[in-house]
Each structure stands twice: as C-alpha cells, then as structure tokens.
Backbone as numpy.savetxt, mean C-alpha at the origin, in Angstrom:
# Nx Ny Nz CAx CAy CAz Cx Cy Cz
-21.23 12.16 7.41 -20.14 11.22 7.24 -18.87 12.01 6.91
-17.85 11.83 7.73 -16.56 12.44 7.47 -15.51 11.35 7.42
-14.89 11.22 6.27 -13.79 10.28 6.13 -12.54 10.97 6.66
-11.84 10.33 7.56 -10.60 10.87 8.10 -9.45 10.01 7.59
-8.49 10.67 6.97 -7.30 9.99 6.48 -6.13 10.48 7.31
-5.56 9.58 8.09 -4.42 9.94 8.93 -3.15 9.78 8.11
-2.42 10.90 7.97 -1.21 10.94 7.17 -0.07 11.54 7.98
1.15 11.34 7.49 2.33 11.97 8.08 2.91 12.90 7.02
2.70 14.20 7.20 3.13 15.15 6.17 4.64 15.25 6.05
5.36 14.84 7.06 6.82 14.93 6.99 7.48 13.55 7.08
6.86 12.56 6.48 7.40 11.20 6.50 8.65 11.12 5.64
9.62 10.36 6.12 10.84 10.14 5.35 10.73 8.93 4.44
9.68 8.18 4.56 9.49 6.97 3.78 8.77 7.28 2.48
9.41 6.94 1.36 8.76 7.16 0.07 7.56 6.23 -0.11
7.63 5.04 0.46 6.50 4.10 0.37 5.28 4.67 1.06
5.46 5.24 2.24 4.35 5.84 2.98 3.81 7.04 2.22
4.70 7.89 1.71 4.26 9.06 0.94 3.43 8.63 -0.27
3.89 7.60 -0.96 3.19 7.12 -2.16 1.79 6.60 -1.81
1.70 5.81 -0.74 0.40 5.29 -0.31 -0.54 6.42 0.08
-0.01 7.41 0.78 -0.83 8.56 1.19 -1.36 9.29 -0.05
-0.49 9.51 -1.03 -0.89 10.20 -2.26 -1.96 9.40 -3.00
-1.83 8.07 -3.02 -2.81 7.24 -3.70 -4.18 7.35 -3.05
-4.21 7.31 -1.72 -5.48 7.39 -1.00 -6.13 8.75 -1.23
-5.36 9.81 -1.05 -5.90 11.16 -1.22 -6.35 11.36 -2.67
-5.55 10.89 -3.62 -5.91 11.00 -5.03 -7.20 10.27 -5.36
-7.35 9.07 -4.80 -8.57 8.28 -5.01 -9.79 9.02 -4.49
-9.69 9.53 -3.27 -10.82 10.24 -2.67 -11.17 11.50 -3.45
-10.14 12.25 -3.86 -10.37 13.46 -4.64 -10.99 13.13 -5.99
-10.46 12.13 -6.68 -10.96 11.75 -8.00 -12.42 11.31 -7.95
-12.81 10.70 -6.85 -14.19 10.22 -6.70 -15.08 11.21 -5.96
-14.53 12.41 -5.76 -15.28 13.50 -5.10 -15.87 13.07 -3.76
-15.05 12.36 -2.99 -15.45 11.93 -1.65 -14.88 12.93 -0.66
-15.76 13.50 0.17 -15.31 14.45 1.18 -14.47 13.72 2.22
-13.33 14.31 2.55 -12.47 13.71 3.56 -11.69 14.81 4.26
-11.10 14.41 5.37 -10.31 15.33 6.15 -8.96 14.68 6.42
-7.88 15.38 6.07 -6.55 14.86 6.35 -6.17 15.20 7.79
-5.70 14.20 8.50 -5.28 14.37 9.88 -3.79 14.08 9.96
-3.00 15.10 10.23 -1.54 14.96 10.25 -1.09 14.38 11.59
-0.39 13.24 11.53 0.12 12.65 12.77 1.55 13.09 13.05
2.21 13.70 12.06 3.59 14.14 12.26 3.64 15.43 13.08
2.67 16.30 12.86 2.69 17.59 13.55 1.71 17.70 14.68
0.92 16.67 14.93 -0.10 16.75 15.97 -0.10 15.46 16.78
0.42 15.53 17.97 0.53 14.37 18.85 -0.84 13.77 19.18
-1.85 14.63 19.31 -3.20 14.13 19.61 -3.73 13.25 18.47
-3.49 13.68 17.23 -3.90 12.87 16.08 -3.18 11.53 16.06
-1.88 11.56 16.32 -1.09 10.33 16.32 -1.60 9.38 17.40
-1.82 9.90 18.57 -2.30 9.08 19.68 -3.68 8.50 19.38
-4.59 9.33 18.86 -5.94 8.87 18.54 -5.89 7.76 17.50
-5.10 7.96 16.44 -5.01 6.95 15.38 -4.50 5.62 15.95
-3.43 5.67 16.71 -2.83 4.44 17.25 -3.77 3.72 18.20
-4.54 4.47 18.96 -5.47 3.85 19.91 -6.70 3.26 19.24
-7.08 3.79 18.07 -8.33 3.38 17.44 -8.18 2.38 16.30
-6.96 2.04 15.94 -6.78 0.94 14.98 -6.97 -0.35 15.78
-7.90 -1.21 15.36 -8.16 -2.44 16.12 -6.90 -3.29 16.29
-6.79 -3.94 17.42 -5.61 -4.74 17.75 -5.24 -5.76 16.69
-6.24 -6.43 16.11 -5.95 -7.46 15.11 -5.48 -6.85 13.78
-5.66 -5.56 13.60 -5.23 -4.88 12.37 -3.88 -4.19 12.51
-3.36 -4.17 13.73 -2.06 -3.53 13.96 -0.94 -4.45 13.47
0.16 -3.85 13.00 1.31 -4.68 12.59 1.93 -5.37 13.79
2.85 -6.26 13.52 3.47 -7.04 14.60 4.14 -6.17 15.65
4.72 -5.03 15.23 5.37 -4.17 16.21 4.37 -3.34 17.01
3.08 -3.40 16.64 2.04 -2.73 17.39 1.82 -1.28 17.04
2.62 -0.73 16.12 2.51 0.69 15.77 2.00 0.81 14.34
0.73 1.17 14.16 0.20 1.33 12.81 0.81 2.55 12.13
1.10 2.42 10.84 1.68 3.51 10.07 0.63 4.12 9.17
0.80 5.37 8.81 -0.14 6.00 7.89 0.05 5.47 6.48
-0.93 5.60 5.63 -2.23 6.19 5.91 -3.18 5.19 6.56
-3.98 5.67 7.47 -5.05 4.90 8.10 -6.34 5.64 7.84
-7.42 4.90 7.57 -8.66 5.51 7.13 -9.78 5.18 8.12
-10.53 6.22 8.48 -11.66 6.08 9.39 -12.86 6.80 8.78
-14.05 6.26 9.06 -15.30 6.95 8.74 -15.85 7.39 10.08
-15.75 8.68 10.34 -16.02 9.23 11.67 -15.10 8.51 12.66
-15.65 7.73 13.57 -14.86 7.01 14.57 -14.61 5.56 14.17
-15.18 5.15 13.05 -15.15 3.75 12.62 -13.94 3.45 11.74
-13.18 2.44 12.11 -11.99 2.06 11.35 -12.38 1.45 10.01
-11.82 1.97 8.93 -12.09 1.43 7.59 -10.91 0.62 7.07
-9.71 0.99 7.44 -8.58 0.18 7.01 -7.34 0.97 6.70
-6.41 0.23 6.17 -5.14 0.79 5.73 -5.01 0.43 4.26
-4.05 1.04 3.60 -3.85 0.70 2.20 -2.63 -0.16 2.05
-2.66 -0.92 0.97 -1.51 -1.75 0.65 -1.37 -1.77 -0.85
-0.18 -1.56 -1.33 0.06 -1.55 -2.77 0.26 -2.98 -3.23
-0.50 -3.37 -4.22 -0.38 -4.71 -4.78 0.48 -4.64 -6.03
1.66 -5.25 -5.98 2.58 -5.23 -7.12 2.01 -5.99 -8.31
1.24 -7.03 -8.05 0.74 -7.87 -9.13 -0.31 -7.15 -9.97
-1.17 -6.36 -9.34 -2.24 -5.72 -10.08 -2.02 -4.23 -10.23
-1.04 -3.67 -9.52 -0.73 -2.24 -9.56 -1.96 -1.41 -9.20
-2.74 -1.89 -8.24 -3.91 -1.17 -7.76 -3.78 -0.99 -6.26
-4.40 0.06 -5.74 -4.42 0.26 -4.30 -5.60 -0.50 -3.73
-5.35 -1.24 -2.68 -6.41 -1.99 -2.02 -6.61 -1.42 -0.63
-7.84 -1.42 -0.16 -8.14 -0.99 1.19 -8.40 -2.22 2.02
-7.66 -2.34 3.12 -7.80 -3.49 4.00 -8.42 -3.01 5.30
-9.44 -3.71 5.76 -10.06 -3.33 7.01 -11.43 -3.97 7.15
-12.13 -3.58 8.21 -13.40 -4.20 8.51 -14.55 -3.58 7.71
-14.50 -2.30 7.44 -15.64 -1.59 6.86 -15.30 -1.06 5.48
-14.80 -1.89 4.58 -14.36 -1.45 3.26 -15.47 -0.79 2.47
-16.67 -1.33 2.52 -17.75 -0.80 1.69 -18.63 0.16 2.48
-18.16 0.68 3.58 -18.95 1.54 4.42 -19.45 2.75 3.64
-20.76 2.88 3.51 -21.45 3.95 2.81 -20.92 4.16 1.41
-20.45 3.10 0.74 -20.06 3.16 -0.65 -18.70 3.75 -0.93
-17.98 4.21 0.05 -16.70 4.88 -0.20 -15.65 3.94 -0.74
-15.73 2.66 -0.39 -14.68 1.73 -0.79 -15.25 0.47 -1.43
-16.30 0.62 -2.21 -16.97 -0.53 -2.78 -16.08 -1.34 -3.71
-15.12 -0.68 -4.37 -14.30 -1.38 -5.34 -13.07 -2.03 -4.72
-12.93 -1.95 -3.42 -11.75 -2.52 -2.77 -11.73 -4.04 -2.94
-10.54 -4.57 -3.09 -10.37 -6.01 -3.27 -10.30 -6.67 -1.90
-10.61 -7.96 -1.80 -10.49 -8.64 -0.52 -9.03 -8.69 -0.08
-8.82 -8.61 1.21 -7.46 -8.61 1.76 -6.87 -10.01 1.70
-5.56 -10.05 1.48 -4.84 -11.31 1.55 -4.07 -11.32 2.86
-3.85 -12.49 3.37 -3.06 -12.57 4.60 -1.63 -12.22 4.27
-0.86 -11.72 5.26 0.53 -11.35 5.00 1.34 -12.50 4.41
1.06 -13.72 4.83 1.84 -14.84 4.30 1.59 -15.03 2.81
0.36 -14.81 2.36 0.07 -14.90 0.93 0.77 -13.78 0.17
0.71 -12.55 0.72 1.38 -11.42 0.10 2.89 -11.67 0.00
3.46 -12.17 1.09 4.90 -12.42 1.10 5.25 -13.50 0.09
4.44 -14.54 0.01 4.70 -15.62 -0.93 4.63 -15.11 -2.36
3.60 -14.31 -2.67 3.46 -13.74 -4.00 4.67 -12.88 -4.35
5.08 -12.07 -3.39 6.23 -11.19 -3.61 7.49 -12.00 -3.89
7.71 -13.06 -3.12 8.87 -13.92 -3.33 8.84 -14.57 -4.70
7.65 -15.06 -5.08 7.52 -15.72 -6.38 7.75 -14.74 -7.52
7.20 -13.53 -7.39 7.40 -12.51 -8.43 8.87 -12.13 -8.53
9.51 -11.97 -7.37 10.92 -11.61 -7.34 11.77 -12.71 -7.99
11.48 -13.94 -7.66 12.22 -15.07 -8.24 12.02 -15.14 -9.74
10.78 -14.92 -10.18 10.50 -14.95 -11.62 11.23 -13.83 -12.34
11.25 -12.66 -11.74 11.95 -11.52 -12.34 13.44 -11.79 -12.43
14.02 -12.33 -11.37 15.44 -12.66 -11.38 15.75 -13.69 -12.45
14.90 -14.70 -12.58 15.10 -15.74 -13.58 15.05 -15.16 -14.99
14.08 -14.27 -15.22 13.97 -13.62 -16.54 15.22 -12.79 -16.84
15.71 -12.06 -15.84 16.90 -11.24 -16.03 18.11 -12.11 -16.35
18.26 -13.21 -15.64 19.38 -14.12 -15.90 19.29 -14.69 -17.31
18.08 -15.05 -17.72 17.88 -15.61 -19.05 18.22 -14.57 -20.11
17.78 -13.33 -19.91 18.09 -12.26 -20.87 19.60 -12.02 -20.95
20.27 -12.01 -19.79 21.72 -11.82 -19.77 22.42 -12.94 -20.53
21.94 -14.16 -20.32 22.52 -15.31 -21.02 22.34 -15.20 -22.52
21.16 -14.77 -22.95 20.90 -14.61 -24.39 21.78 -13.51 -24.98
21.95 -12.40 -24.23 22.79 -11.31 -24.71 24.25 -11.78 -24.84
24.73 -12.52 -23.85 26.10 -13.02 -23.91 26.28 -13.98 -25.08
25.26 -14.82 -25.31 25.32 -15.75 -26.43 25.39 -15.00 -27.75
24.60 -13.93 -27.87 24.62 -13.12 -29.09 25.99 -12.48 -29.29
26.59 -11.98 -28.20 27.91 -11.37 -28.29 28.95 -12.38 -28.75
28.89 -13.59 -28.20 29.83 -14.65 -28.58 29.67 -14.98 -30.06
28.42 -15.09 -30.49 28.16 -15.41 -31.90 28.67 -14.31 -32.82
28.49 -13.05 -32.42 28.98 -11.93 -33.23 30.50 -11.94 -33.30
31.15 -12.25 -32.19 32.62 -12.30 -32.16 33.14 -13.44 -33.03
32.43 -14.55 -33.01 32.84 -15.70 -33.83 32.72 -15.39 -35.31
31.68 -14.60 -35.68 31.47 -14.25 -37.07 32.54 -13.27 -37.57
33.11 -12.49 -36.68 34.10 -11.46 -37.05 35.42 -12.02 -37.44
C-alpha cells in the first residue's frame, strides 16, 4: 500500500499550502507511509492526478486542486478545512481504506458548507458590531462622568 499525496510545491495559494501541510503532518504524525507527488514540477503527475479524480469529485471548473490523496491507484479524497471544528476532514469515496483515514468526518455538501460559513460570518459580524457598540457606550459614559 502506497499512499500518494499530490501537492504543488510552488503554489502561490496559502490555503493550498496549509491544506498540504495538514495532510503531510497528519500522515507523518500517524507514521503512515506516503509518497509526495509534485504537480507543479512534473507535468505527468499533474496530468495523472487530474485524470484520476472521479468526475463527481471534481470542482465545478473541472480542475481538481492539491492536495489530492490516492491509495495506489484508488482515489481517497481531498481535504477541506472545517472552520467550525478546526479539524481537517478527508472527503472522498475510500476514506477508511486500510485504516488510513478512519477518523475522517462525513462530507457535507458544498451548499451546507457555504450555508455554515455564511452563518458563522454573520454571527461574527454581529458580535463585532455589538462589541463596538458597547465600547462606544462605555466611552460616552466615561466622557459624561468627566
């Protein structure tokens, strides 16, 4: 069993770099043998990865981004950072393949993820506005006391 993690060593995206580091860190911490496959410097790796990600798992633009995870030739999934739980989740068909991803959480549909993100963002904005209002009220009260 060889786990292949397709990464882009020269990615300009900090989100992609962070996801790649999380996957590699997880595998290293759990002493899981894996092989990093660079898609930035090797056109064959990039082509193989893009051709072997199942159609239903590809993003709307049709171009899967790293990191992508395979067990030999078998697609295991991609990672997605969950803001709510601050854990890395593996999304794909073979999450528990040979025990490598047993702790992965079930995938949510993009619409659920987007809705959660919107709700969290709205809640955060509301909290910030409330804190600003309280601070302004305190300032007014202090000025009145002076």
